[in-house]
C-alpha positions as CSV (number, residue, x, y, z in Angstrom):
1,X,0.0,0.0,0.0
2,X,1.4,3.4,-1.0
3,X,2.0,5.9,1.9
4,X,0.9,9.3,0.6
5,X,1.7,12.8,1.8
6,X,-2.0,13.0,2.9
7,X,-1.6,9.8,4.9
8,X,1.5,11.3,6.6
9,X,-0.3,14.5,7.5
10,X,-3.4,12.6,8.8
11,X,-1.1,10.4,10.9
12,X,0.9,13.4,12.2
13,X,-2.3,15.3,13.0
14,X,-3.7,12.3,14.8
15,X,-0.5,11.9,16.9
16,X,-0.5,15.5,18.0
17,X,-4.3,15.9,18.5
18,X,-4.8,12.4,19.8
19,X,-2.1,12.9,22.4
20,X,-3.9,15.9,23.7
21,X,-7.2,14.0,23.8
22,X,-5.6,11.1,25.7
23,X,-3.6,13.3,28.0
24,X,-6.7,15.4,28.9
25,X,-8.5,12.2,30.1
26,X,-5.5,11.1,32.2
27,X,-5.0,14.5,33.7
28,X,-8.7,14.7,34.6
29,X,-8.4,11.4,36.5
30,X,-10.8,9.8,34.1
31,X,-13.6,12.3,34.8
32,X,-14.0,13.6,31.2
33,X,-14.4,11.9,27.8
34,X,-13.8,13.4,24.4
35,X,-16.1,12.2,21.7
36,X,-15.1,12.8,18.1
37,X,-17.0,12.5,14.8
38,X,-16.9,13.9,11.3
39,X,-20.5,15.1,11.0
40,X,-22.0,18.6,11.3
41,X,-22.5,19.8,14.9
42,X,-25.9,20.7,16.3
43,X,-27.7,20.4,19.6
44,X,-29.5,17.8,21.7
45,X,-32.7,18.3,19.6
46,X,-31.6,19.7,16.2
47,X,-29.2,18.6,13.5
48,X,-27.5,15.4,12.3
49,X,-28.9,12.6,14.4
50,X,-25.4,11.1,14.8
51,X,-24.3,14.3,16.5
52,X,-27.5,14.4,18.6
53,X,-26.9,10.7,19.6
54,X,-23.4,11.6,20.9
55,X,-24.8,14.6,22.8
56,X,-27.7,12.6,24.2
57,X,-25.2,9.9,25.3
58,X,-23.0,12.4,27.0
59,X,-25.9,14.1,28.8
60,X,-27.4,10.8,30.0
61,X,-24.0,9.4,31.2
62,X,-23.3,12.6,33.1
63,X,-26.8,12.4,34.7
64,X,-26.5,8.8,35.8
65,X,-23.1,9.3,37.2
66,X,-24.2,12.4,39.1
67,X,-21.7,14.5,37.2
68,X,-18.7,12.2,37.9
69,X,-18.3,11.4,34.2
70,X,-18.7,14.3,31.8
71,X,-18.1,14.2,28.0
72,X,-17.4,16.8,25.3
73,X,-18.5,16.3,21.7
74,X,-16.2,17.4,18.9
75,X,-18.2,17.6,15.6
76,X,-17.0,18.1,12.1
77,X,-13.6,16.5,12.6
78,X,-12.7,19.4,14.8
79,X,-10.6,17.3,17.2
80,X,-8.7,15.2,14.7
81,X,-8.8,14.0,11.1
82,X,-11.7,11.6,10.2
83,X,-9.5,8.7,9.1
84,X,-7.3,9.0,12.2
85,X,-10.0,8.3,14.7
86,X,-10.0,4.5,14.7
87,X,-6.2,4.1,15.1
88,X,-6.2,6.8,17.8
89,X,-8.8,5.0,19.8
90,X,-6.7,1.8,19.5
91,X,-3.8,3.6,21.1
92,X,-5.9,5.2,23.8
93,X,-5.1,8.6,22.3
94,X,-8.8,9.3,21.5
95,X,-11.5,8.4,24.0
96,X,-14.6,7.8,21.8
97,X,-15.8,8.2,18.3
98,X,-18.9,7.6,16.1
99,X,-17.3,6.7,12.8
100,X,-18.2,4.4,9.9
101,X,-16.5,1.1,10.8
102,X,-15.4,0.4,7.2
103,X,-13.1,3.5,7.3
104,X,-10.8,1.2,9.3
105,X,-10.7,-1.4,6.6
106,X,-7.1,-0.6,5.6
107,X,-6.0,-1.2,9.2
108,X,-8.3,-4.1,10.2
109,X,-9.6,-6.0,7.2
110,X,-12.6,-7.5,9.1
111,X,-14.1,-4.0,9.6
112,X,-15.0,-3.8,5.9
113,X,-17.9,-6.1,6.7
114,X,-19.5,-2.9,8.1
115,X,-20.3,-1.8,4.6
116,X,-20.5,-5.0,2.5
117,X,-22.7,-4.4,-0.6
118,X,-26.1,-6.1,-0.6
119,X,-25.3,-8.2,2.6
120,X,-27.7,-6.4,4.9
121,X,-31.1,-5.6,3.3
122,X,-33.0,-4.2,6.3
123,X,-32.9,-2.5,9.7
124,X,-34.4,-5.6,11.2
125,X,-31.6,-7.8,10.0
126,X,-29.0,-5.2,10.9
127,X,-30.3,-5.0,14.5
128,X,-30.0,-8.8,14.8
129,X,-26.2,-8.6,14.3
130,X,-25.4,-7.4,17.9
131,X,-26.5,-10.6,19.6
132,X,-26.0,-13.0,16.7
133,X,-22.8,-15.0,16.0
134,X,-21.6,-12.3,13.5
135,X,-21.9,-9.6,16.1
136,X,-20.0,-11.6,18.7
137,X,-17.2,-12.4,16.2
138,X,-16.9,-8.8,15.1
139,X,-16.9,-7.5,18.7
140,X,-14.1,-10.0,19.5
141,X,-12.0,-8.7,16.6
142,X,-12.4,-5.1,17.7
143,X,-11.7,-6.0,21.4
144,X,-8.5,-7.7,20.3
145,X,-7.6,-4.4,18.5
146,X,-8.3,-2.3,21.6
147,X,-11.8,-1.0,20.8
148,X,-15.2,-1.7,22.3
149,X,-18.6,-1.0,20.6
150,X,-20.8,1.1,22.8
151,X,-23.8,1.6,20.4
152,X,-24.6,-0.5,17.3
153,X,-25.8,2.1,14.8
154,X,-26.9,1.1,11.3
155,X,-27.9,3.3,8.4
156,X,-29.4,2.7,5.0
157,X,-28.2,4.8,2.1
158,X,-28.3,5.3,-1.6
159,X,-26.7,7.3,-4.4
160,X,-26.7,11.0,-5.2
161,X,-25.5,11.9,-8.7
162,X,-24.9,15.0,-10.9
163,X,-25.4,13.7,-14.4
164,X,-27.8,10.8,-14.4
165,X,-29.5,8.4,-12.1
166,X,-27.4,5.5,-10.8
167,X,-30.0,2.7,-10.2
168,X,-29.0,-0.4,-12.1
169,X,-25.6,-1.9,-12.7
170,X,-25.7,-0.6,-16.3
171,X,-26.1,2.9,-15.1
172,X,-22.7,2.8,-13.4
173,X,-20.7,2.5,-16.6
174,X,-18.4,5.5,-17.1
175,X,-19.3,7.3,-13.9
176,X,-16.8,8.4,-11.3
177,X,-18.4,7.2,-8.0
178,X,-17.6,7.2,-4.3
179,X,-18.6,3.9,-2.8
180,X,-17.5,4.3,0.8
181,X,-15.6,1.0,1.3
182,X,-13.2,-1.2,-0.5
183,X,-15.9,-3.8,-1.1
184,X,-18.4,-1.3,-2.4
185,X,-15.8,-0.1,-4.8
186,X,-15.1,-3.6,-6.1
187,X,-18.8,-4.0,-6.9
188,X,-18.9,-0.6,-8.7
189,X,-15.7,-1.4,-10.7
190,X,-17.2,-4.6,-11.9
191,X,-20.3,-2.7,-13.1
192,X,-18.0,-0.3,-15.1
193,X,-17.6,2.7,-12.8
194,X,-14.4,4.5,-11.8
195,X,-14.1,4.7,-8.0
196,X,-13.2,7.7,-5.8
197,X,-12.1,7.2,-2.2
198,X,-12.7,9.9,0.4
199,X,-14.7,10.5,3.6
200,X,-18.3,11.6,3.4
201,X,-17.5,15.1,4.7
202,X,-15.4,15.6,1.5
203,X,-18.2,14.6,-1.0
204,X,-19.7,18.0,-1.6
205,X,-16.4,19.6,-2.7
206,X,-15.5,16.7,-5.0
207,X,-18.9,16.7,-6.7
208,X,-19.0,20.5,-6.9
209,X,-15.8,20.6,-8.8
210,X,-16.8,17.7,-11.1
211,X,-14.1,15.4,-9.8
212,X,-16.8,13.0,-9.0
213,X,-20.1,12.2,-10.7
214,X,-21.9,10.3,-8.0
215,X,-21.6,9.4,-4.3
216,X,-23.0,6.6,-2.2
217,X,-23.5,7.5,1.4
218,X,-26.1,7.3,4.2
219,X,-29.5,9.1,3.9
220,X,-28.4,11.3,6.9
221,X,-25.3,12.4,5.2
222,X,-27.2,13.3,2.0
223,X,-29.2,15.7,4.2
224,X,-26.4,17.0,6.5
225,X,-23.9,17.7,3.8
226,X,-26.5,19.4,1.6
227,X,-25.8,17.4,-1.5
228,X,-29.2,18.3,-2.9
229,X,-27.6,21.7,-3.9
230,X,-25.5,20.0,-6.6
231,X,-27.1,16.5,-7.2
232,X,-29.8,16.2,-9.8
233,X,-30.6,12.6,-9.1
234,X,-31.1,10.5,-5.9
235,X,-31.5,6.7,-5.6
236,X,-33.2,6.6,-2.3
237,X,-32.6,4.1,0.5
238,X,-36.2,4.3,1.8
239,X,-37.1,0.9,0.2
240,X,-34.6,-1.6,-1.1
241,X,-30.9,-0.8,-1.0
242,X,-27.5,-2.5,-1.3
243,X,-25.9,0.1,0.9
244,X,-26.3,-0.5,4.7
245,X,-23.5,0.8,6.9
246,X,-22.5,0.0,10.5
247,X,-21.5,3.3,12.1
248,X,-21.1,2.5,15.8
249,X,-20.3,4.7,18.7
250,X,-17.0,3.2,20.0
251,X,-14.7,3.7,23.0
252,X,-11.0,3.0,23.4
253,X,-10.5,-0.2,25.5
254,X,-7.6,1.4,27.3
255,X,-9.7,4.4,28.3
256,X,-12.7,2.2,29.2
257,X,-10.4,0.2,31.4
258,X,-9.5,3.3,33.4
259,X,-13.1,4.0,34.4
260,X,-14.6,2.7,37.6
261,X,-16.8,-0.4,37.2
262,X,-19.9,1.6,38.0
263,X,-19.1,4.1,35.2
264,X,-18.3,1.4,32.8
265,X,-21.8,-0.1,33.4
266,X,-23.4,3.3,32.8
267,X,-21.5,3.8,29.6
268,X,-22.6,0.4,28.2
269,X,-26.2,0.7,29.4
270,X,-26.7,4.2,27.9
271,X,-25.0,3.1,24.7
272,X,-27.4,0.2,24.3
273,X,-30.4,2.5,24.9
274,X,-29.1,4.9,22.2
275,X,-29.5,2.1,19.6
276,X,-33.3,2.6,19.5
277,X,-32.9,6.3,18.9
278,X,-30.4,5.7,16.2
279,X,-32.5,3.2,14.3
280,X,-35.6,5.3,14.4
281,X,-33.7,8.5,13.4
282,X,-32.0,6.6,10.5
283,X,-35.3,5.3,9.2
284,X,-36.8,8.7,9.4
285,X,-33.9,10.2,7.4
286,X,-34.4,7.7,4.6
287,X,-37.8,9.3,4.0
288,X,-36.7,12.9,4.7
289,X,-33.8,12.7,2.3
290,X,-36.1,11.7,-0.6
291,X,-38.4,14.6,0.3
292,X,-35.6,17.1,0.5
293,X,-34.1,16.1,-2.9
294,X,-37.5,16.1,-4.6
295,X,-38.2,19.5,-3.2
296,X,-34.9,20.7,-4.5
297,X,-35.8,19.5,-8.0
298,X,-33.9,16.3,-8.1
299,X,-35.3,13.2,-9.7
300,X,-35.8,10.6,-7.0
301,X,-36.0,6.9,-7.7
302,X,-36.4,3.8,-5.5
303,X,-34.7,0.4,-5.9
304,X,-36.9,-2.7,-6.3
305,X,-36.1,-6.3,-5.4
306,X,-35.2,-7.3,-8.9
307,X,-32.6,-4.5,-9.2
308,X,-31.2,-5.3,-5.8
309,X,-30.7,-8.9,-6.8
310,X,-28.7,-7.8,-9.9
311,X,-26.4,-5.9,-7.7
312,X,-26.2,-8.7,-5.2
313,X,-25.1,-11.1,-7.9
314,X,-22.2,-8.8,-8.7
315,X,-21.4,-8.3,-5.0
316,X,-21.3,-12.0,-4.3
317,X,-18.8,-12.7,-7.1
318,X,-16.6,-9.8,-6.3
319,X,-16.7,-8.1,-2.9
320,X,-18.0,-11.1,-0.9
321,X,-15.6,-13.5,-2.4
322,X,-12.6,-11.2,-2.0
323,X,-13.5,-10.5,1.6
324,X,-14.0,-14.1,2.5
325,X,-10.6,-15.0,0.8
326,X,-8.6,-12.5,2.8
327,X,-8.3,-14.6,6.0
328,X,-10.1,-17.1,8.1
329,X,-11.6,-14.4,10.3
330,X,-13.2,-12.6,7.4
331,X,-14.5,-15.9,6.0
332,X,-16.1,-16.7,9.4
333,X,-17.7,-13.2,9.6
334,X,-19.2,-13.4,6.2
335,X,-20.6,-16.9,6.8
336,X,-22.1,-15.9,10.1
337,X,-23.7,-12.8,8.5
338,X,-25.3,-14.9,5.8
339,X,-27.0,-17.0,8.4
340,X,-29.2,-14.0,9.2
341,X,-30.5,-13.8,5.6
């Protein structure tokens, strides 16, 4: 893998900013957590639901610990670079983050299952992961890497495009598309697209300049990043979709281990309770995104079962096979996930 100047700057930034995050926790005697994410900031009641979830989590933990454990939320990658968050949590240099799990795919191959094309078709199946074999296997992988999942958050998504709708595999030919994960990119390439790799908070600028024709991301990001200002077409995630992403709220195992047992219990209990809020908010955003884009003049289309199966056929022969072939752990994860189908 080529180590680029951008990778160097991200790593350097993570080292400096992450050190401050970790040191602030240690100096405060474990009384304050820093929660980082890449999404636009808001309040407890307004804005991107992922930011609201983090703020609700922080407020409830503080309440239940009688103020003994406070948290600060850093939105919009204001604490550290988006792609540095996972590795920083592993080192104990960042306390917590809500981040797409697949962003860690280059570091921990198994995390790519968090955005595996056409593998998860519904919120019901997604919710079943936590207590099923696949969830336990994935949690063990992350635990071994120094990270614990606090809230299992899933989101459906679709495609926003500038030039034409991207609904069927044939539509992908010749388009420059952001898939969001290595596996999603493999499926797109097989369909004839050129792939672009970048975090969701960089989509707007890339589409605005014409460097990218279309982007796959969650319904919430379609709204929060205001892509309706430049996209003329939206393939909605409100019905069938091959794009389901695991975007959990996670905590550094090292940081978690420094908390008193009573505070650990509160963190995990509140995290579990946030999952219902996250599911309901994500579902609502699937419908809201379609309405927002239609109102802005974009052509909105929905995917049906037949179209989904076409994409799934491509995904099975490319992304699924490649993921399963990477190592025994990946193969076990994919096999366990398919048991829920």
